[in-house]
PADO-939251 format. One record per atom (N, C-alpha, C): residue number from 1; chain; atom name; x, y negated, z negated. Coordinates in pm, 1 decimal. Each point is the difference from the previous one (the first is absolute). Example, Ala and Ser with C-alpha at 12.3 -4.5 7.8 and 13.67 -1.06 7.14 Angstrom:
<atoms>
nr, kette, atom, X, Y, Z
1, A, N, 1319.0, 569.0, -780.0 .
1, A, CA, -89.0, -119.0, 0.0 .
1, A, C, 90.0, -120.0, 0.0 .
2, A, N, -35.0, -105.0, 72.0 .
2, A, CA, 82.0, -119.0, -6.0 .
2, A, C, -77.0, -109.0, -73.0 .
</atoms>
This chain:
<atoms>
nr, kette, atom, X, Y, Z
1, A, N, -5375.6, 2426.4, 2661.7 .
1, A, CA, 59.0, -135.0, 55.2 .
1, A, C, 89.1, -15.4, -128.3 .
2, A, N, -98.1, -11.5, -122.4 .
2, A, CA, 6.6, -18.2, -77.9 .
2, A, C, 131.1, 103.4, -90.0 .
3, A, N, -1.3, 145.7, 69.2 .
3, A, CA, 87.9, 62.0, -28.9 .
3, A, C, 165.5, 2.9, 70.7 .
4, A, N, 9.7, -63.1, 162.8 .
4, A, CA, 66.3, -17.2, 73.1 .
4, A, C, 119.4, -168.9, -119.9 .
5, A, N, -62.4, -81.5, -38.1 .
5, A, CA, 25.4, -91.5, -84.7 .
5, A, C, 68.2, 40.7, -114.4 .
6, A, N, -56.7, 106.7, -117.5 .
6, A, CA, 96.1, 2.3, -70.3 .
6, A, C, 149.9, 113.8, 13.2 .
7, A, N, -6.2, 50.9, 169.0 .
7, A, CA, 65.8, 36.3, 16.8 .
7, A, C, 141.4, -134.7, 3.8 .
8, A, N, -49.8, -60.6, 73.8 .
8, A, CA, 59.2, -87.8, 81.6 .
8, A, C, 12.8, -126.2, -77.2 .
9, A, N, -40.6, -9.9, -198.5 .
9, A, CA, 75.0, -24.3, -74.3 .
9, A, C, 136.8, 76.7, -75.4 .
10, A, N, 19.8, 125.5, 36.2 .
10, A, CA, -7.3, 91.0, -79.4 .
10, A, C, 172.0, -4.7, 105.5 .
11, A, N, -1.8, -39.3, 127.2 .
11, A, CA, 62.3, 30.9, 83.8 .
11, A, C, 103.7, -136.4, -32.8 .
12, A, N, -50.1, -75.6, 3.6 .
12, A, CA, 46.1, -152.5, -43.4 .
12, A, C, 73.5, -7.9, -106.9 .
13, A, N, -56.8, 145.5, -96.1 .
13, A, CA, 89.8, -40.5, -115.6 .
13, A, C, 116.1, 82.2, -37.3 .
14, A, N, -30.1, 110.3, 85.8 .
14, A, CA, 79.4, 110.2, 7.9 .
14, A, C, 131.0, -59.0, 61.7 .
15, A, N, -5.5, -118.2, 84.7 .
15, A, CA, 133.6, -77.3, 103.9 .
15, A, C, 67.0, -90.1, -145.7 .
16, A, N, -104.7, -79.1, -35.4 .
16, A, CA, 109.8, -69.5, -102.1 .
16, A, C, 68.3, 82.2, -44.1 .
17, A, N, -81.3, 150.2, -93.3 .
17, A, CA, 133.5, 22.9, -147.1 .
17, A, C, 73.5, 86.7, 117.3 .
18, A, N, 23.1, 1.8, 121.9 .
18, A, CA, 43.7, 79.0, -7.3 .
18, A, C, 108.1, -150.6, 35.1 .
19, A, N, 5.7, -90.4, 110.2 .
19, A, CA, 111.1, -96.3, -13.3 .
19, A, C, 11.4, -69.9, -111.6 .
20, A, N, -46.4, 39.0, -140.1 .
20, A, CA, 90.7, -85.5, -94.0 .
20, A, C, 123.0, 143.1, -25.1 .
21, A, N, -98.5, 109.2, -9.7 .
21, A, CA, 92.0, 121.2, -20.6 .
21, A, C, 133.3, -41.6, 98.2 .
22, A, N, -8.3, 17.6, 153.4 .
22, A, CA, 123.2, -64.4, 47.0 .
22, A, C, 111.2, -31.0, -51.7 .
23, A, N, -54.3, -182.8, 16.8 .
23, A, CA, 17.0, -155.2, -101.8 .
23, A, C, 79.8, 88.6, -149.3 .
24, A, N, -1.6, 36.8, -83.3 .
24, A, CA, -0.3, -7.4, -128.8 .
24, A, C, 127.4, 143.4, 46.0 .
25, A, N, -35.4, 79.0, 68.9 .
25, A, CA, 119.1, 134.2, 30.7 .
25, A, C, 148.2, -120.9, 51.6 .
26, A, N, -24.3, -27.4, 103.0 .
26, A, CA, 138.4, -103.0, 61.3 .
26, A, C, 30.7, -105.5, -89.9 .
27, A, N, -94.1, -20.9, -125.0 .
27, A, CA, 56.8, -96.6, -24.4 .
27, A, C, 52.8, 66.8, -157.6 .
28, A, N, 4.6, 133.1, 9.4 .
28, A, CA, 44.7, 101.6, -100.0 .
28, A, C, 179.3, 63.4, -11.5 .
29, A, N, -11.5, 35.2, 169.8 .
29, A, CA, 108.2, -9.6, 92.9 .
29, A, C, 135.1, -91.3, 16.7 .
30, A, N, -82.1, -147.0, -15.5 .
30, A, CA, 118.9, -44.6, -68.1 .
30, A, C, -2.0, -19.1, -98.6 .
31, A, N, -89.8, 28.3, -127.7 .
31, A, CA, 78.7, 31.0, -141.9 .
31, A, C, 161.1, -5.7, -26.5 .
32, A, N, -85.7, 173.1, 85.4 .
32, A, CA, 79.7, 91.0, 12.9 .
32, A, C, 107.5, -4.0, -3.2 .
33, A, N, 8.6, -41.6, 114.5 .
33, A, CA, 121.9, -41.4, 79.4 .
33, A, C, 119.5, -91.7, -87.9 .
34, A, N, -116.3, -134.5, -76.5 .
34, A, CA, 118.4, -118.1, -22.2 .
34, A, C, 61.1, 65.6, -169.2 .
35, A, N, -122.1, 89.5, -35.8 .
35, A, CA, 125.9, 43.0, -153.9 .
35, A, C, 66.1, 57.3, 27.3 .
36, A, N, 37.6, 152.1, 145.7 .
36, A, CA, 96.1, 10.6, 17.2 .
36, A, C, 51.1, 24.8, 25.9 .
37, A, N, 37.2, -207.0, 42.5 .
37, A, CA, 125.6, -40.0, 75.7 .
37, A, C, 38.8, -111.3, -203.5 .
38, A, N, -130.2, -55.9, -27.2 .
38, A, CA, 80.6, -52.0, -109.1 .
38, A, C, 64.0, 146.7, -138.5 .
39, A, N, -61.6, 107.4, 39.8 .
39, A, CA, 110.1, 71.6, -73.9 .
39, A, C, 71.4, 31.6, 37.8 .
40, A, N, 31.1, -30.4, 132.6 .
40, A, CA, 162.7, 50.4, 64.6 .
40, A, C, 52.3, -112.6, -66.1 .
41, A, N, -42.9, -115.9, 13.4 .
41, A, CA, 164.1, -119.5, -1.6 .
41, A, C, 14.2, -28.7, -149.0 .
42, A, N, -134.6, 46.6, -125.4 .
42, A, CA, -12.8, -12.6, -105.2 .
42, A, C, 130.6, 126.1, -66.9 .
43, A, N, 38.9, 165.7, 83.2 .
43, A, CA, 134.2, 36.7, -58.8 .
43, A, C, 120.1, -92.2, -24.2 .
44, A, N, 83.8, 33.6, -88.1 .
44, A, CA, 134.8, -90.1, 30.9 .
44, A, C, 81.1, 90.3, 70.2 .
45, A, N, 58.0, -87.8, 46.4 .
45, A, CA, 94.5, 25.6, 94.8 .
45, A, C, 58.8, 145.4, 38.7 .
46, A, N, 106.2, -27.7, -109.9 .
46, A, CA, 38.4, 120.9, -21.0 .
46, A, C, -111.3, 175.9, 38.0 .
47, A, N, -99.0, -14.8, 36.6 .
47, A, CA, -121.1, 122.6, 21.5 .
47, A, C, 26.7, -63.5, 145.2 .
48, A, N, -9.3, -103.0, 78.7 .
48, A, CA, -5.0, 44.4, 105.0 .
48, A, C, 184.6, 36.0, 92.5 .
49, A, N, -82.6, 26.7, 139.2 .
49, A, CA, 82.8, 45.0, 58.2 .
49, A, C, 134.5, -75.0, 73.5 .
50, A, N, 107.2, 20.5, 8.4 .
50, A, CA, 125.7, -110.7, -17.4 .
50, A, C, -20.7, -69.7, 72.9 .
51, A, N, -105.1, -12.7, 163.3 .
51, A, CA, 34.3, -80.2, 59.7 .
51, A, C, -153.6, -96.8, 43.1 .
52, A, N, -57.4, 24.8, -135.6 .
52, A, CA, -100.3, -130.6, -54.8 .
52, A, C, 48.7, -40.8, -118.3 .
53, A, N, 98.6, 61.7, -69.4 .
53, A, CA, 30.4, -51.4, -174.4 .
53, A, C, 5.2, -140.8, -20.5 .
54, A, N, 115.7, -84.2, 118.4 .
54, A, CA, 48.5, -65.4, -33.6 .
54, A, C, -132.8, -136.6, 122.5 .
55, A, N, -109.5, 29.0, 79.4 .
55, A, CA, -67.3, -70.8, 107.5 .
55, A, C, -111.9, -76.5, -130.3 .
56, A, N, -6.3, -75.4, 4.9 .
56, A, CA, -87.3, -111.8, -39.8 .
56, A, C, -145.4, 53.6, 48.8 .
57, A, N, -126.2, -81.7, -12.3 .
57, A, CA, -120.9, 83.3, 26.6 .
57, A, C, -27.1, -100.2, 131.8 .
58, A, N, -30.9, 96.3, 121.5 .
58, A, CA, -35.5, -145.9, 121.9 .
58, A, C, -90.0, -41.2, -1.3 .
59, A, N, 15.5, -158.8, 45.0 .
59, A, CA, -124.5, -118.0, -10.5 .
59, A, C, -74.2, 38.8, 78.7 .
60, A, N, -51.6, 107.3, 71.1 .
60, A, CA, -127.3, 49.9, 57.7 .
60, A, C, -31.6, 65.8, -47.5 .
61, A, N, 22.5, 90.7, -159.1 .
61, A, CA, -97.6, 37.2, -88.2 .
61, A, C, -115.0, -37.9, -86.3 .
62, A, N, -62.0, 71.4, -25.4 .
62, A, CA, -132.2, -136.4, -105.7 .
62, A, C, 125.2, 4.9, -166.5 .
63, A, N, -49.8, -110.4, 23.9 .
63, A, CA, 21.7, -100.3, -182.2 .
63, A, C, 9.6, 53.7, -80.1 .
64, A, N, -118.9, 107.0, -35.2 .
64, A, CA, -13.7, 67.8, -119.2 .
64, A, C, 137.6, 79.5, -9.6 .
65, A, N, 26.4, 93.1, 133.3 .
65, A, CA, 193.8, 73.4, 80.8 .
65, A, C, 45.5, -56.7, -120.2 .
66, A, N, 21.5, -121.6, 109.7 .
66, A, CA, 89.7, -62.4, -67.8 .
66, A, C, 63.5, -75.6, -168.9 .
67, A, N, -145.9, -2.4, -30.6 .
67, A, CA, 2.0, -72.7, -129.8 .
67, A, C, 118.0, 170.2, -117.9 .
68, A, N, -122.2, 86.8, 40.0 .
68, A, CA, 27.1, 130.8, -17.6 .
68, A, C, 159.1, -5.1, -26.0 .
69, A, N, 50.6, 7.6, 148.7 .
69, A, CA, 163.9, 11.5, 60.9 .
69, A, C, 37.7, -55.8, -110.0 .
70, A, N, -11.5, -194.8, -62.3 .
70, A, CA, 79.3, -63.1, -77.8 .
70, A, C, 5.9, 78.6, -181.9 .
71, A, N, -91.9, -5.7, -18.8 .
71, A, CA, -56.1, 92.2, -148.8 .
71, A, C, 134.3, 102.7, 45.2 .
72, A, N, 31.7, 55.9, 70.9 .
72, A, CA, 61.3, 117.4, -50.5 .
72, A, C, 133.4, -2.1, 35.8 .
73, A, N, 55.5, -75.2, 75.0 .
73, A, CA, 146.8, -127.8, 19.6 .
73, A, C, -34.9, -57.8, -134.7 .
74, A, N, -46.6, -65.9, -66.5 .
74, A, CA, 56.2, -50.9, -150.3 .
74, A, C, -4.2, 103.8, -86.6 .
75, A, N, -100.7, 158.2, 4.5 .
75, A, CA, -13.0, 35.7, -169.6 .
75, A, C, 138.7, 112.2, 105.0 .
76, A, N, 88.1, -7.2, 124.2 .
76, A, CA, 97.0, 108.2, 0.6 .
76, A, C, 116.2, -157.6, 3.1 .
77, A, N, -20.6, -122.5, -47.6 .
77, A, CA, 168.6, -92.6, -60.8 .
77, A, C, 43.4, -13.9, 146.1 .
78, A, N, -80.2, 9.7, 106.1 .
78, A, CA, 75.5, -87.9, 130.8 .
78, A, C, -99.3, -181.7, -3.4 .
79, A, N, 10.0, -108.3, -93.2 .
79, A, CA, -44.1, -111.5, 1.4 .
79, A, C, 4.2, -68.0, 60.0 .
80, A, N, 140.6, 4.2, 117.5 .
80, A, CA, 8.3, -119.5, 87.4 .
80, A, C, -115.3, 98.3, 163.2 .
81, A, N, -22.2, 85.4, 14.5 .
81, A, CA, -86.4, 97.2, 67.7 .
81, A, C, -173.9, -63.7, 7.0 .
82, A, N, 22.8, 28.3, -194.8 .
82, A, CA, -161.8, -49.5, -45.0 .
82, A, C, -26.6, -95.3, 37.6 .
83, A, N, 90.6, -89.2, -72.6 .
83, A, CA, -13.2, -186.2, 50.5 .
83, A, C, -43.6, -15.9, 107.9 .
84, A, N, 58.2, 26.4, 133.5 .
84, A, CA, -64.8, 18.4, 130.5 .
84, A, C, -85.3, 96.2, 83.7 .
85, A, N, -42.3, 111.9, -83.7 .
85, A, CA, -135.3, 18.8, 23.8 .
85, A, C, -118.4, -29.6, -63.9 .
86, A, N, 18.8, -129.7, -212.6 .
86, A, CA, -150.8, -60.4, -35.3 .
86, A, C, 29.6, -118.7, 103.5 .
87, A, N, 116.7, -62.5, 8.6 .
87, A, CA, -49.6, -110.8, 62.9 .
87, A, C, 9.3, -50.7, 199.5 .
88, A, N, -48.6, 135.9, 71.0 .
88, A, CA, -40.1, 20.3, 112.6 .
88, A, C, -176.9, 27.9, -40.2 .
89, A, N, 13.8, -4.3, -103.7 .
89, A, CA, -166.5, 16.5, -6.3 .
89, A, C, -126.0, -63.6, -15.8 .
90, A, N, 150.4, -120.5, -97.3 .
90, A, CA, -73.8, -146.7, -45.1 .
90, A, C, -34.4, -68.5, 96.0 .
91, A, N, -119.6, -15.2, 23.8 .
91, A, CA, -10.3, -133.0, 87.0 .
91, A, C, 15.7, -111.8, -25.2 .
92, A, N, 27.4, -102.3, 32.3 .
92, A, CA, 22.2, -149.9, -82.1 .
92, A, C, -164.7, -76.1, 29.5 .
93, A, N, -31.3, -114.2, -92.9 .
93, A, CA, -144.3, -11.7, 64.6 .
93, A, C, -103.9, 94.3, -50.9 .
94, A, N, -35.5, 62.6, -22.8 .
94, A, CA, -95.1, 63.7, -85.5 .
94, A, C, -0.6, 222.3, 12.2 .
95, A, N, 28.6, -34.9, -159.4 .
95, A, CA, 11.8, 151.3, -54.7 .
95, A, C, -129.4, 84.2, 46.0 .
96, A, N, 62.7, 166.7, 25.2 .
96, A, CA, -161.6, 35.9, 21.7 .
96, A, C, 27.6, 132.7, -124.0 .
97, A, N, -23.4, 43.5, 57.5 .
97, A, CA, -22.6, 99.9, -159.7 .
97, A, C, 166.7, 166.1, -1.2 .
98, A, N, 9.4, -37.9, 141.4 .
98, A, CA, 148.8, 49.4, 16.1 .
98, A, C, 131.1, -54.6, -36.4 .
99, A, N, -10.5, -127.8, 23.5 .
99, A, CA, 14.8, -95.4, -1.4 .
99, A, C, 102.1, -52.1, -171.6 .
100, A, N, -169.9, 13.1, -64.4 .
100, A, CA, 60.1, -21.8, -102.0 .
100, A, C, 31.2, 98.8, -119.1 .
101, A, N, -17.2, 173.5, 55.1 .
101, A, CA, 85.2, 26.0, -103.8 .
101, A, C, 152.0, 77.5, 72.9 .
102, A, N, 6.2, -101.4, 135.0 .
102, A, CA, 190.5, 35.6, -12.5 .
102, A, C, 26.7, -132.1, -50.0 .
103, A, N, -105.7, -90.5, -67.5 .
103, A, CA, 110.5, -179.1, -87.3 .
103, A, C, 0.7, 118.8, -84.7 .
104, A, N, -135.3, 10.6, 28.2 .
104, A, CA, 24.8, 68.2, -262.6 .
104, A, C, 118.8, 93.2, 4.5 .
105, A, N, 10.9, 136.7, 64.6 .
105, A, CA, 112.6, 49.7, 27.7 .
105, A, C, 113.8, -31.3, 15.9 .
106, A, N, 108.1, -123.3, 87.5 .
106, A, CA, 42.8, -82.6, 9.6 .
106, A, C, 51.0, -10.0, -125.5 .
107, A, N, -112.4, -95.4, -67.1 .
107, A, CA, 59.8, -17.9, -158.8 .
107, A, C, -9.3, 38.4, -63.4 .
108, A, N, -47.7, 106.9, -22.4 .
108, A, CA, 44.1, 170.4, -107.6 .
108, A, C, 130.9, 51.5, 82.6 .
109, A, N, 44.0, 31.0, 35.3 .
109, A, CA, 141.4, -23.6, 122.0 .
109, A, C, 63.2, -53.5, -127.6 .
110, A, N, 1.3, -120.1, 72.3 .
110, A, CA, 113.9, -115.9, -64.0 .
110, A, C, 26.2, -19.2, -194.3 .
111, A, N, -115.1, 60.0, -48.4 .
111, A, CA, -30.8, 4.5, -73.8 .
111, A, C, 54.8, 169.4, -154.2 .
112, A, N, -1.1, 41.2, 142.1 .
112, A, CA, 76.4, 134.1, -86.4 .
112, A, C, 124.0, -21.0, 19.6 .
113, A, N, 19.6, -38.1, 165.7 .
113, A, CA, 157.3, -53.1, -20.1 .
113, A, C, 67.3, -50.4, -111.0 .
114, A, N, -53.6, -101.5, -12.0 .
114, A, CA, 33.3, -90.4, -159.9 .
114, A, C, 16.7, 48.8, -53.7 .
115, A, N, -32.6, 78.6, -103.6 .
115, A, CA, -90.6, 108.6, -144.0 .
115, A, C, 135.4, 80.8, 74.7 .
116, A, N, 90.1, 50.8, 1.3 .
116, A, CA, 102.9, 99.0, 116.6 .
116, A, C, 86.7, -46.5, -50.5 .
117, A, N, 26.3, -133.4, 50.0 .
117, A, CA, 92.6, -119.2, 68.7 .
117, A, C, 26.4, -15.5, -161.5 .
118, A, N, -23.9, -75.9, -87.7 .
118, A, CA, -23.8, 23.8, -97.2 .
118, A, C, 53.9, 66.2, -168.6 .
119, A, N, 51.4, 11.0, -64.1 .
119, A, CA, 108.0, 51.7, -51.5 .
119, A, C, -98.3, 6.3, -162.9 .
120, A, N, -55.9, -45.9, -63.9 .
120, A, CA, -130.4, 29.7, -102.2 .
120, A, C, -87.4, 34.5, 66.4 .
121, A, N, -68.6, 46.5, 151.3 .
121, A, CA, -130.3, -31.7, -3.3 .
121, A, C, -92.9, -112.9, 21.1 .
122, A, N, -85.8, 37.0, -63.6 .
122, A, CA, -105.5, -100.3, 28.5 .
122, A, C, 10.9, -57.2, -187.9 .
123, A, N, 99.4, 17.0, -45.4 .
123, A, CA, -15.6, -61.8, -142.6 .
123, A, C, 91.6, -115.2, 5.4 .
124, A, N, 105.7, 28.0, 96.6 .
124, A, CA, 76.6, -122.0, -32.0 .
124, A, C, 23.5, -76.4, 150.8 .
125, A, N, 100.4, -104.1, -35.8 .
125, A, CA, -54.5, -78.5, 93.8 .
125, A, C, 39.7, -35.0, 138.9 .
126, A, N, -21.2, -2.6, 114.1 .
126, A, CA, 31.2, 37.0, 136.4 .
126, A, C, 157.3, -57.5, 26.4 .
127, A, N, 68.6, 88.5, 49.5 .
127, A, CA, 123.6, 38.2, 28.0 .
127, A, C, 66.8, -141.9, 116.1 .
128, A, N, 70.2, 34.0, 19.2 .
128, A, CA, 40.9, -107.2, 176.7 .
128, A, C, -115.5, 53.7, 79.5 .
129, A, N, -6.8, 155.3, 65.2 .
129, A, CA, 17.7, 130.9, 104.6 .
129, A, C, -164.3, -83.7, -80.8 .
130, A, N, -79.0, 20.3, -120.4 .
130, A, CA, -171.7, 27.2, 37.3 .
130, A, C, 13.3, -162.9, 59.1 .
131, A, N, 49.0, -50.2, -86.4 .
131, A, CA, -154.2, -142.4, 0.7 .
131, A, C, 3.2, -4.1, 122.3 .
132, A, N, 68.8, -88.7, 109.4 .
132, A, CA, -43.1, 17.3, 143.5 .
132, A, C, -148.3, 93.5, 15.4 .
133, A, N, 5.7, 113.6, 11.5 .
133, A, CA, -83.8, 88.2, -39.1 .
133, A, C, -169.7, -28.2, 12.2 .
134, A, N, 34.4, -13.0, -192.5 .
134, A, CA, -108.6, -39.9, 4.6 .
134, A, C, -82.1, -118.6, -63.6 .
135, A, N, 109.2, -48.1, 134.2 .
135, A, CA, -43.3, -196.0, 17.8 .
135, A, C, -100.3, 71.4, 137.5 .
136, A, N, 7.7, 93.4, 85.8 .
136, A, CA, 4.1, 18.8, 135.8 .
136, A, C, -161.2, 45.9, -62.5 .
137, A, N, 7.5, 128.0, -97.9 .
137, A, CA, -144.8, 24.3, 22.6 .
137, A, C, -57.3, -100.8, -65.5 .
138, A, N, 2.7, -44.1, -70.7 .
138, A, CA, 1.0, -97.7, -53.0 .
138, A, C, -144.6, -88.8, 113.1 .
139, A, N, 85.2, -32.7, 68.9 .
139, A, CA, -56.0, -21.2, 167.8 .
139, A, C, -32.7, 22.3, 82.7 .
140, A, N, -20.8, 122.8, -16.1 .
140, A, CA, -84.1, 107.3, 101.1 .
140, A, C, -104.8, 52.3, -96.0 .
141, A, N, -16.8, -37.8, -153.1 .
141, A, CA, -97.5, 12.6, -38.5 .
141, A, C, -112.2, -148.9, 16.9 .
142, A, N, 77.1, -78.5, -65.3 .
142, A, CA, -86.7, -119.3, 72.1 .
142, A, C, -55.2, -37.9, 117.1 .
143, A, N, 113.2, 37.7, 124.8 .
143, A, CA, -94.8, 59.3, 131.7 .
143, A, C, -130.7, 69.1, 0.4 .
144, A, N, 12.6, 61.5, -86.4 .
144, A, CA, -123.1, 120.9, -7.3 .
144, A, C, -140.3, -94.6, -11.2 .
145, A, N, 42.0, -50.2, -162.3 .
145, A, CA, -136.4, -31.6, -61.4 .
145, A, C, -57.2, -162.1, 52.5 .
146, A, N, 80.1, -37.0, 55.2 .
146, A, CA, -69.7, -117.8, 178.5 .
146, A, C, -46.8, 43.1, 13.3 .
147, A, N, 32.6, 151.6, 58.1 .
147, A, CA, -127.6, 53.7, 99.7 .
147, A, C, -67.2, 43.3, -15.3 .
148, A, N, -24.9, 41.0, -107.1 .
148, A, CA, -135.9, 14.2, -88.5 .
148, A, C, 62.1, 44.7, -106.4 .
149, A, N, -68.6, -62.5, -88.5 .
149, A, CA, 5.3, -86.3, -161.1 .
149, A, C, -71.1, 145.1, -61.1 .
150, A, N, -34.6, 5.8, 16.6 .
150, A, CA, -71.0, 153.9, -137.7 .
150, A, C, 37.9, 101.1, 4.0 .
151, A, N, 131.2, 46.7, 77.5 .
151, A, CA, 74.8, 105.2, 14.2 .
151, A, C, 118.1, 18.6, -173.7 .
152, A, N, -75.3, 27.1, -88.4 .
152, A, CA, 9.1, 28.5, -122.1 .
152, A, C, 169.2, 129.9, -15.2 .
153, A, N, 22.7, 64.9, 105.6 .
153, A, CA, 115.1, 61.1, -2.1 .
153, A, C, 78.4, -84.7, -8.2 .
154, A, N, -1.8, -88.6, 83.6 .
154, A, CA, 147.6, -134.6, 52.4 .
154, A, C, 13.7, -74.9, -89.5 .
155, A, N, -137.0, -71.9, -76.9 .
155, A, CA, 24.5, -53.0, -83.8 .
155, A, C, 84.1, 76.3, -163.0 .
156, A, N, -26.5, 159.7, -11.2 .
156, A, CA, 21.5, -4.1, -91.4 .
156, A, C, 159.8, 42.5, 27.7 .
157, A, N, 53.2, 34.7, 134.3 .
157, A, CA, 134.7, 61.9, 36.6 .
157, A, C, 55.2, -189.2, -48.1 .
158, A, N, -72.8, -18.4, 79.7 .
158, A, CA, 64.9, -264.6, -23.5 .
158, A, C, 61.3, 48.3, -122.3 .
159, A, N, -120.5, -62.0, -104.9 .
159, A, CA, 94.4, -13.4, -155.0 .
159, A, C, 92.9, 114.8, -56.6 .
160, A, N, -0.6, 120.4, 58.6 .
160, A, CA, 111.1, 104.8, -13.1 .
160, A, C, 80.9, -81.5, 6.3 .
161, A, N, 20.9, -52.3, 135.9 .
161, A, CA, 137.6, -50.0, 39.9 .
161, A, C, 47.9, -122.8, -41.8 .
162, A, N, -195.6, -96.8, -58.0 .
162, A, CA, 43.0, -187.5, -26.8 .
162, A, C, 143.0, 83.2, -145.8 .
163, A, N, -34.1, 149.3, -96.5 .
163, A, CA, 39.0, 8.9, -127.9 .
163, A, C, 138.6, 45.1, 23.5 .
164, A, N, -21.2, 57.6, 105.4 .
164, A, CA, 214.5, 61.2, -3.2 .
164, A, C, 71.0, -135.5, 54.5 .
165, A, N, -53.0, -94.6, 76.9 .
165, A, CA, 62.9, -105.3, 29.8 .
165, A, C, -128.9, -119.6, 0.2 .
166, A, N, 42.2, -43.8, -132.6 .
166, A, CA, -69.0, -108.9, -0.3 .
166, A, C, -4.3, -124.5, 41.8 .
167, A, N, -110.3, -137.3, 43.5 .
167, A, CA, 73.1, -106.1, 45.1 .
167, A, C, 2.3, -94.3, -55.4 .
168, A, N, 140.2, -75.9, 28.8 .
168, A, CA, -34.3, -152.4, -114.8 .
168, A, C, -42.5, -85.3, 95.3 .
169, A, N, -73.3, -75.3, -100.8 .
169, A, CA, -108.5, -74.8, 7.9 .
169, A, C, 59.9, -155.1, -38.2 .
170, A, N, 49.6, -67.8, 137.0 .
170, A, CA, 86.8, -121.5, -79.9 .
170, A, C, -107.7, -109.1, -102.3 .
171, A, N, 14.8, -62.1, -89.0 .
171, A, CA, -64.4, -50.3, -88.0 .
171, A, C, -4.6, -179.5, 74.6 .
172, A, N, -148.1, 23.6, 2.7 .
172, A, CA, 33.4, -191.6, 75.3 .
172, A, C, 51.3, -107.8, -79.8 .
173, A, N, 105.4, 2.2, -29.6 .
173, A, CA, 44.8, -194.5, -69.0 .
173, A, C, -0.4, -87.5, 109.1 .
174, A, N, -50.8, -121.3, -106.6 .
174, A, CA, -16.7, -122.5, 117.0 .
174, A, C, 134.6, -65.9, -77.1 .
175, A, N, 77.0, -28.3, 133.1 .
175, A, CA, 105.0, -152.8, 1.8 .
175, A, C, -15.1, -97.6, -37.1 .
176, A, N, 175.2, 38.5, -160.4 .
176, A, CA, -90.2, -116.1, -27.0 .
176, A, C, 70.9, -151.3, 24.3 .
177, A, N, -39.0, -19.4, 130.8 .
177, A, CA, 54.1, -118.8, 107.2 .
177, A, C, -88.1, -50.6, 61.4 .
178, A, N, -84.9, 68.4, -4.0 .
178, A, CA, -172.3, -67.9, 66.2 .
178, A, C, -49.2, -49.1, -102.2 .
179, A, N, -26.1, -137.1, 69.6 .
179, A, CA, -69.4, -70.3, -82.7 .
179, A, C, -183.9, -7.1, -29.0 .
180, A, N, 18.3, 5.0, -108.4 .
180, A, CA, -147.2, 52.8, -115.3 .
180, A, C, -113.3, -121.3, 77.7 .
181, A, N, 15.1, -113.6, 33.2 .
181, A, CA, -88.8, -85.0, -22.2 .
181, A, C, 104.1, -112.0, 101.7 .
182, A, N, -93.9, -43.2, 69.3 .
182, A, CA, 51.1, -159.5, 105.3 .
182, A, C, -64.7, -152.8, -93.0 .
183, A, N, 77.0, -71.7, -17.2 .
183, A, CA, -40.4, -119.8, -27.3 .
183, A, C, 66.5, -134.8, 126.3 .
184, A, N, -79.8, -110.0, 36.9 .
184, A, CA, 112.3, -103.3, 105.5 .
184, A, C, -18.5, -40.4, -110.3 .
185, A, N, 89.4, -99.0, -11.6 .
185, A, CA, 58.0, -71.2, -64.0 .
185, A, C, 61.8, -86.0, 103.2 .
186, A, N, -16.6, -193.6, -60.2 .
186, A, CA, 111.5, -78.1, 69.7 .
186, A, C, 82.1, -92.1, -81.9 .
187, A, N, 99.0, 9.9, 36.2 .
187, A, CA, 82.3, -28.1, -79.1 .
187, A, C, 63.5, -184.8, 79.0 .
188, A, N, -35.5, -152.1, -117.9 .
188, A, CA, 53.4, -107.5, 47.9 .
188, A, C, 167.5, 21.5, 88.1 .
189, A, N, -10.0, -74.5, 113.5 .
189, A, CA, 158.0, 32.8, 113.1 .
189, A, C, 8.5, 126.4, 29.2 .
190, A, N, -104.9, 151.7, 38.9 .
190, A, CA, 21.4, 71.8, -3.6 .
190, A, C, -100.9, 17.0, 135.7 .
191, A, N, 46.2, 88.7, 90.1 .
191, A, CA, -165.2, 90.0, 93.9 .
191, A, C, -50.6, 44.9, -44.4 .
192, A, N, -112.8, 16.2, 1.8 .
192, A, CA, -108.8, 104.2, -43.1 .
192, A, C, 26.9, 163.6, 19.3 .
193, A, N, -19.7, 50.0, -93.7 .
193, A, CA, 29.4, 207.6, 31.4 .
193, A, C, -67.4, 78.5, -163.6 .
194, A, N, 48.3, 63.8, 72.6 .
194, A, CA, -85.1, 102.0, -77.8 .
194, A, C, 90.7, 48.5, -162.9 .
195, A, N, -1.6, 43.1, -66.7 .
195, A, CA, 132.7, 43.8, -113.3 .
195, A, C, -85.3, 145.5, -39.6 .
196, A, N, 59.6, 102.8, -52.4 .
196, A, CA, -58.1, 75.4, -18.6 .
196, A, C, -21.8, -31.3, -197.0 .
</atoms>
């Protein structure tokens, strides 16, 4: 009887191990397929087939693949297509990890475009073309920091953008016509009223 119970425990342990191994094998296949899709999407558009060259990543593709495709488009200089891909990944309300990465990369893309459009690079004052791009980058970094205040990369890049185009703060100026103190004065023959 004792030998039968030991064999039963061994059989249950072997079945559990086989189930875990099967689950990990299926998970591994999914990860390999996802990695292949990301690698295919990350290739520059010039290396892809002519029919797939201008086609954006489909909406049913995993978000990781669409992010890799947007990064490849931005690196290839197709900024409009990259903007559309990044914007499709950013979900209003709550940003997940992929949405935060898309927001950060979109801000970086705007900042790189601004630096390329500026005649003196990072040391010169922003030109008429680069100033709006810097403002868009600052807004993306601020949105990202609202969602995740501990994101030091976004803080650093926001600081760089602020150094390129500092924001002017209006000095608080008191209106000289605003009365500082009021006194109730009554004159003979006049209605009572407030005078400054």
